[in-house]
C-alpha positions in Angstrom: -3.9 -13.6 -24.3 -1.9 -16.8 -23.6 0.8 -17.8 -21.2 3.9 -19.9 -21.7 3.5 -23.4 -20.3 5.9 -26.3 -19.9 5.1 -29.9 -18.9 7.4 -31.3 -16.3 7.2 -33.7 -13.4 6.0 -32.5 -10.0 9.4 -33.3 -8.5 11.1 -31.1 -11.0 8.7 -28.2 -10.4 9.0 -28.6 -6.6 12.8 -28.5 -6.8 12.8 -25.2 -8.7 13.8 -22.1 -6.7 11.0 -19.6 -6.1 11.3 -16.3 -8.0 13.6 -13.8 -6.1 12.1 -10.5 -5.1 13.2 -7.4 -7.0 12.5 -3.7 -6.3 10.2 -2.2 -9.0 12.0 -0.5 -11.9 11.3 3.1 -12.8 8.6 2.9 -15.5 9.8 3.4 -19.1 8.1 6.3 -20.8 8.9 4.7 -24.2 7.3 1.4 -23.3 4.3 3.2 -21.8 3.8 5.1 -25.0 4.0 1.9 -27.1 1.5 0.2 -24.7 -0.8 3.2 -25.0 -0.7 3.0 -28.8 -1.3 -0.8 -28.8 -4.2 -0.5 -26.5 -5.6 2.6 -28.2 -7.3 0.5 -30.9 -9.4 -1.1 -28.2 -10.7 2.2 -27.1 -11.4 3.5 -30.6 -13.9 0.8 -31.0 -15.8 2.1 -27.9 -16.0 5.8 -28.8 -14.2 6.3 -25.4 -14.5 9.6 -23.5 -13.5 10.6 -19.9 -14.0 13.3 -17.4 -11.6 14.7 -14.8 -13.2 15.7 -11.4 -11.5 17.6 -8.6 -8.1 16.7 -9.9 -6.7 20.1 -8.8 -6.8 18.7 -5.3 -4.4 15.9 -6.3 -1.5 18.1 -7.5 0.9 16.7 -10.1 1.5 13.4 -8.4 2.7 10.9 -7.6 -0.7 9.4 -6.6 -2.1 6.1 -5.5 -4.6 5.3 -8.3 -7.4 3.0 -7.5 -9.5 1.5 -10.2 -12.5 -0.9 -10.4 -11.9 -4.1 -12.2 -14.4 -5.4 -14.7 -12.7 -6.4 -17.9 -9.4 -6.3 -19.9 -10.6 -2.9 -21.3 -9.7 -1.4 -17.9 -6.0 -1.4 -18.8 -6.6 0.5 -22.0 -8.6 3.0 -20.0 -5.9 3.5 -17.5 -3.2 4.1 -20.0 -5.4 6.7 -21.8 -6.5 8.7 -18.7 -3.0 8.6 -17.0 -1.2 9.9 -20.1 1.5 12.3 -19.0 1.8 10.7 -15.6 4.4 7.9 -15.2 2.9 5.0 -13.2 3.6 1.4 -12.2 0.9 -1.3 -12.1 0.3 -3.7 -9.3 -0.2 -6.9 -11.3 -0.4 -10.6 -10.7 2.9 -12.5 -10.9 1.6 -14.7 -13.7 1.6 -11.6 -15.9 5.4 -11.8 -15.9 5.7 -15.3 -17.2 7.7 -15.4 -20.4 8.0 -11.6 -20.5 9.6 -10.6 -17.2 12.0 -8.0 -18.7 9.2 -6.3 -20.6 6.9 -6.1 -17.6 9.5 -4.9 -15.2 10.8 -2.3 -17.6 7.2 -1.1 -17.8 7.4 -0.7 -14.0 5.0 -3.5 -13.0 4.9 -4.5 -9.4 4.2 -8.3 -9.3 2.3 -9.9 -6.4 0.4 -13.1 -5.7 -3.3 -12.7 -6.0 -5.2 -13.3 -2.7 -2.0 -14.3 -1.0 -0.4 -12.3 1.9 2.5 -10.3 0.4 4.7 -8.6 3.0 6.8 -6.9 0.4 4.0 -5.2 -1.6 3.6 -2.1 0.6 7.3 -1.5 0.6 7.4 -1.9 -3.2 4.6 0.6 -3.7 6.3 3.0 -1.3 9.5 2.6 -3.4 7.7 3.5 -6.6 6.0 6.5 -5.1 8.8 8.0 -3.2 12.0 6.8 -4.9 10.9 6.3 -8.5 8.6 9.4 -8.3 5.8 7.5 -10.2 2.2 6.8 -9.4 0.9 3.4 -8.5 -2.1 1.9 -10.2 -3.9 -0.7 -8.1 -7.0 -2.8 -8.6 -8.0 -3.5 -5.0 -10.7 -6.0 -6.1 -7.8 -8.1 -7.6 -10.3 -10.3 -9.5 -12.7 -9.3 -12.3 -16.3 -8.7 -11.2 -18.3 -11.8 -11.9 -21.8 -10.2 -11.7 -21.1 -6.5 -12.5 -21.0 -5.5 -8.8 -18.0 -4.7 -6.6 -15.8 -7.7 -5.9 -14.7 -7.9 -2.2 -11.9 -5.6 -1.5 -9.4 -5.9 1.4 -10.6 -4.5 4.7 -8.7 -1.7 6.3 -7.3 -0.4 3.0 -7.1 2.9 4.8 -4.0 1.6 6.6 -2.3 1.3 3.2 -3.4 4.8 2.3 -2.0 6.2 5.6 1.3 4.4 5.1 1.8 5.7 1.5 1.1 9.4 2.3 0.0 10.5 -1.2 -3.2 11.7 -2.7 -5.7 9.0 -3.8 -7.2 9.1 -7.3 -10.1 7.0 -8.4 -10.7 5.9 -12.0 -14.1 4.4 -12.6 -14.9 2.9 -16.0 -18.4 2.7 -17.3 -19.5 0.3 -20.0 -16.4 -1.9 -19.8 -18.2 -4.7 -18.0 -21.3 -4.4 -20.3 -19.0 -4.6 -23.3 -17.0 -7.6 -22.2 -18.3 -9.4 -19.1 -16.2 -12.2 -17.9 -19.0 -14.8 -18.2 -19.6 -14.1 -21.9 -16.8 -16.2 -23.4 -14.6 -13.2 -24.4 -17.3 -12.0 -26.9 -17.2 -8.2 -27.1 -20.4 -6.2 -27.5 -20.8 -2.9 -29.3 -21.0 -0.7 -26.2 -19.6 2.8 -25.6 -17.0 3.1 -22.8 -16.4 6.1 -20.6 -14.6 6.9 -17.4 -14.2 9.4 -14.6 -10.9 10.3 -13.0 -11.5 11.9 -9.6 -9.3 13.0 -6.7 -10.8 10.9 -4.0 -8.5 12.0 -1.2 -6.1 14.9 -1.1 -2.8 14.6 0.7 -4.2 16.7 3.5 -7.3 14.5 3.8 -5.1 11.4 3.9 -3.2 12.9 6.8 -6.1 14.2 8.7 -8.8 11.6 8.4 -9.0 8.5 10.5 -8.4 5.0 9.0 -12.1 4.2 9.5 -13.1 7.3 7.5 -10.7 6.5 4.7 -12.1 3.0 4.5 -15.7 4.4 4.3 -14.8 6.8 1.5 -13.0 4.1 -0.5 -15.7 1.5 0.0 -18.4 4.0 -1.1 -16.3 4.8 -4.3 -16.3 1.0 -5.1 -20.0 0.6 -4.6 -21.0 -0.3 -8.2 -23.8 -2.2 -10.0 -23.2 -2.3 -13.8 -26.5 -4.1 -14.6 -28.3 -1.3 -12.8 -26.2 1.3 -14.6 -27.0 -0.3 -17.9 -30.7 -0.2 -17.3 -30.8 3.3 -15.9 -28.8 4.6 -18.8 -30.6 2.6 -21.4 -27.5 1.0 -22.7 -28.7 -1.6 -25.2 -26.8 -4.8 -25.9 -28.3 -6.0 -29.2 -26.0 -8.9 -29.8 -27.7 -12.3 -30.0 -25.0 -13.9 -27.8 -25.6 -11.7 -24.7 -26.7 -14.6 -22.5 -23.9 -17.0 -23.6 -22.1 -18.3 -20.5 -24.7 -16.8 -18.1 -24.8 -20.2 -16.3 -21.2 -19.4 -15.1 -22.7 -17.0 -12.6 -26.3 -18.1 -12.5 -25.4 -21.8 -11.7 -28.3 -22.5 -9.4 -32.0 -22.7 -10.4 -34.3 -20.8 -8.0 -37.2 -22.9 -9.1 -36.0 -26.5 -8.6 -32.8 -25.6 -6.6 -30.6 -27.8 -8.9 -27.0 -26.8 -9.4 -24.8 -27.3 -12.5 -27.8 -28.0 -14.8 -28.2 -24.5 -16.1 -27.1 -23.1 -19.5 -26.9 -19.6 -20.9 -27.1 -19.6 -24.7 -28.1 -16.9 -27.2 -30.5 -14.6 -25.3 -31.8 -17.3 -22.9 -31.0 -19.0 -19.6 -32.4 -22.5 -19.2 -32.4 -25.1 -16.4 -32.1 -28.5 -17.9 -33.3 -30.1 -14.7 -36.8 -28.6 -14.6 -37.0 -26.9 -18.0 -37.5 -23.3 -16.7 -36.4 -20.7 -19.2 -35.6 -17.0 -18.8 -35.1 -14.4 -21.5 -32.4 -11.7 -21.2 -33.5 -8.5 -22.8 -31.3 -5.8 -24.4 -31.1 -3.9 -21.1 -29.7 -6.9 -19.2 -33.0 -7.7 -17.4 -34.4 -11.2 -17.0 -37.9 -12.5 -17.4 -39.2 -16.1 -17.1 -40.6 -17.5 -20.3 -42.5 -20.5 -18.9 -42.7 -19.9 -15.1 -43.0 -17.2 -12.4 -40.2 -14.7 -12.6 -38.0 -15.1 -9.5 -35.3 -12.6 -10.4 -35.2 -9.8 -13.0 -31.8 -8.4 -11.8 -28.8 -10.6 -12.3 -26.9 -9.3 -9.2 -29.9 -10.1 -7.0 -29.8 -13.7 -8.3 -26.1 -13.9 -7.6 -26.6 -12.5 -4.1 -29.2 -15.1 -3.5 -26.7 -17.8 -4.6 -24.2 -16.3 -2.1 -26.8 -16.7 0.8 -27.6 -20.2 -0.3 -23.9 -21.1 -0.3 -23.4 -19.4 3.1 -26.3 -21.5 4.5 -24.8 -24.7 3.1 -21.5 -23.9 4.9 -23.3 -23.3 8.2 -25.3 -26.5 7.7 -22.2 -28.5 6.9 -23.5 -29.5 3.5 -21.2 -27.4 1.3 -18.7 -29.5 -0.7 -16.6 -29.2 -3.8 -14.9 -32.4 -4.8 -13.5 -32.6 -8.3 -10.8 -34.1 -10.4 -8.5 -31.4 -11.9 -5.4 -30.8 -13.9 -2.7 -29.0 -11.9 -0.2 -26.3 -12.9 2.4 -24.7 -10.6 3.8 -21.2 -10.7 7.2 -20.8 -9.0 9.1 -18.4 -11.2 8.6 -16.3 -14.3 10.0 -18.7 -16.9 6.8 -20.8 -17.4 3.6 -22.1 -15.9 4.5 -25.7 -15.1 2.0 -28.4 -16.0 2.7 -31.1 -13.5 -0.2 -33.6 -13.7 -3.6 -34.5 -12.4 -5.1 -34.5 -8.9 -8.2 -33.8 -6.9 -9.4 -30.5 -5.3 -11.6 -30.6 -2.3 -13.2 -27.6 -0.6 -15.4 -27.8 2.5 -15.9 -25.9 5.7 -12.3 -26.8 6.7 -10.9 -25.1 3.6 -9.1 -26.4 0.5 -7.2 -29.7 0.2 -5.3 -30.4 -3.0 -3.9 -33.9 -3.6 -2.3 -35.1 -6.8 0.7 -36.1 -8.9 0.5 -39.7 -7.9 0.5 -38.9 -4.2 3.5 -36.6 -4.3 1.5 -33.4 -3.9 -0.5 -32.5 -0.8 -1.5 -29.0 0.1 -4.0 -27.6 2.6 -5.3 -24.0 3.0 -7.5 -22.9 5.8 -10.6 -20.7 5.4 -8.9 -17.8 7.2 -5.9 -17.8 4.8 -7.5 -15.3 2.5 -10.6 -13.1 2.2 -11.2 -14.6 -1.3 -9.8 -17.0 -3.8 -8.5 -16.6 -7.4 -11.3 -18.0 -9.5 -11.4 -17.2 -13.3 -13.0 -18.3 -16.5 -11.0 -19.5 -19.5 -7.8 -18.3 -17.8 -5.1 -17.5 -20.5 -7.3 -19.4 -22.9 -6.5 -22.7 -21.1 -9.6 -23.2 -19.0 -11.5 -22.3 -15.8 -9.3 -22.2 -12.7 -9.3 -22.1 -9.0 -5.9 -21.0 -7.7 -4.5 -21.5 -4.1 -1.1 -21.5 -2.6 1.6 -19.3 -1.0 4.2 -16.7 -2.0 6.6 -19.6 -2.6 4.3 -21.6 -4.8 0.9 -21.2 -6.4 -1.3 -24.1 -7.5 -3.6 -23.6 -10.5 -6.4 -26.2 -10.5 -8.3 -26.7 -13.8 -11.4 -28.5 -12.5 -13.1 -31.3 -14.5 -16.4 -30.4 -12.9 -18.0 -27.7 -14.9 -19.3 -24.3 -13.6 -17.9 -24.4 -10.1 -15.7 -21.2 -10.3 -18.3 -18.7 -9.1 -19.6 -20.8 -6.3 -16.1 -21.6 -5.1 -15.3 -17.9 -4.8 -18.5 -17.2 -3.0 -17.8 -20.1 -0.6 -14.3 -19.0 0.1 -15.4 -15.4 0.9 -18.2 -16.6 3.2 -16.0 -19.1 5.0 -13.5 -16.3 5.6 -16.1 -14.1 7.2 -17.5 -16.9 9.3 -14.0 -17.9 10.5 -13.2 -14.3 11.4 -16.5 -14.0 13.3 -15.8 -17.2 15.2 -12.4 -15.9 16.2 -13.8 -12.6 17.3 -16.4 -14.3 19.4 -13.9 -16.6 20.9 -11.7 -13.6 21.9 -14.6 -11.8 23.4 -15.4 -14.9 25.6 -11.9 -14.9 27.1 
């Protein structure tokens, strides 16, 4: 999938008015049918099946539909299992670029990823109670990098209480294994299935406390797809299964070097110390020429998170890279405005560029995560920061920094919140 781009000066982009907010349209049944047919070919390749669980508790809708987010296949799954139930999708605003009419007619609810959006809850309420349609939401916002749950917003129970409708959970199995984000968009021959379950009835939404709702939702999003793959003996026989693995396993646990790793074919290698790992058909790792430090990829990724957290605490964490800069202000195009430099340390993000005309700072407490993605719209890896008025998409020149940047942003947010909590307790 690609996005419409336009090269203009920073001054021209800055002068453009931001997109005006619109109430979500009632979803078109005709367009939904066309989308279902278009995406159906994707599911036919996966021998897709699904199961409904406790759906009698949900009634006929509308519902708040929550779904885990692991690959583009998720969208095809959603259209299949929600057939017969009109729904609007909470989507990123960049999805409307160059096709706003189409996406709005489909009923999409655009929002800025990992940016506070005060209109989103009102828009979801409008869809549910005025348009009489369900709302499909991916609370994780970003695709899972390592096959485990991506951080979801805290206190999502507040949203559930506000919307006052049953909550349905769609969980896809095999979608990540078939098309993990790190694997360069190469699809594997893996069966995909799903469950559609009433997580919370309307009565439970009304009677349970926010803390209890949060616990139920958090438990539903506790996933580990590499563990699922091993336990269910789902074999990935493709010879490219380790391609791009360095995008998540960027730090060598043997020599501690970063940015010197490579995933290629069925192997991961550190070019700094020469250590090699083999990735087997069940997604497990084994060192070829050294002691095996990790067999489970999410364990390695969790170790990298702890390493990054410690660097932040020690004051040694730093991202400082040249980048190309694009700006999103409206739905007409993604505006390519020039070059700059992105810096990220314990004080947050600083973006400078466009010959000194652009300067933007974002504190660690601005968001619980950051929009980091691989090969975004087939342009390149990105780190995106900004506000509801303007998003800055940075295409870093330094390779393989996306995963660590997301980890660092998440850990800085937690540390900042903890510092604030401690400061308030001391008052």
